[in-house]
C-alpha angles and dihedrals in degrees: 000000000000119000120262089236094070115116115260114252117251120266093255091060092055090044093051093045091052091048094051091046093049095053091047092052097046094049090052102045109023099114089061088057091056091051091047093052093049091053092048094050091053108098125205123019113354112255097194138026123221096283092044092050092047094049091044091055093049094044098045103030107020134252092280090067088072086070095044109132093018095130098067096049091041090053089043099044097075097051092035097055091035090056090045096056096033091050091047089053092047096047092044092056091043095052094044087055094046094048096037095241121152093203138020118280129199093254093048092047090057092045090047092049093049090050091049090050092050090051092047093050093067090058099048107047101091092044092048091049092053092045094051093049091050094047094051111109091230093051115131096173117131093220145309096305090052090054092049093049092048095049094046092047093051103032108013127241092305088062087077087067096057108137094027094137094048091046089051092056093042092056094036093059098036094053092044090055094041100049092035090058100043089054088066095059119070109237132203100099122078094230092052090049091052094047096046091045091050092050090047091049091051094049092044090051092047090054100042106037095096089054090048091053090053092046091052091050093048095047094041094056121085114225118242116206112251094011121107108228115247090226109041116130122034106238097040088048090053089055092047093052092045092049096046102035105019131252093288090066089070087068098049108142092018096129098054089038094054092041086057102038101039096058087025089059088050092051090048094054094040093052093042094052092043091050093046088051090054090051092049093051092047093050093042125196132030090028096057 
């Protein structure tokens, strides 16, 4: 493992590593995201599990539907993951300075992760909104641009930020769980990076799935003038879903989500650490 005295890599290196990792993860696991969204948008008692939803999509709509809405997250993934890891690096250095710590602690890693997630949320909202509307079974949109035009025409530019508050909490809690967990596992070997990233992805998903369900409901519902949306603010919406559909409804789509984000979290960390290693070797001392 490299010494702690090595010079931190420049911001652009963390940004590039996050971007490369994000694109790798989305190309590998995207169909599970489509299945997850479909399950979360289904109100009332769930009719299908993960396998049933997956086979239903393929049978009724064709295999290509599993990649419906891929363009927005693919365009988003590079800046999104880049912001995640660059923000985590920035907030980590900032908090260590504020609290007078010479190295990262468990408490600071959670605080840093939550702050990185909050930062990331502001970047992702419009892309998430477009993706959700394209993934909906009832969607008739021709593509991402059609969604954007429709939303702006009906709700104005700020309509693209519907679900901002729910997205904030979703990313806040996921990143806190993710970075808090990977701090516990010593890194430096690719296998360790994959395992710790997978554990972090599992814990983050366990914590944030209810917020993801609410976000999908808010962004999947079209606003009607003069009518207060049923799902509007995050915590009241959590109570509404739990009261009407039971506590288990807050974990709709959990299986495909965790099957994506647990190994996906491992892939993210593995690719990030591998890419940062390439940068260190290319730059040479004192970065190694």
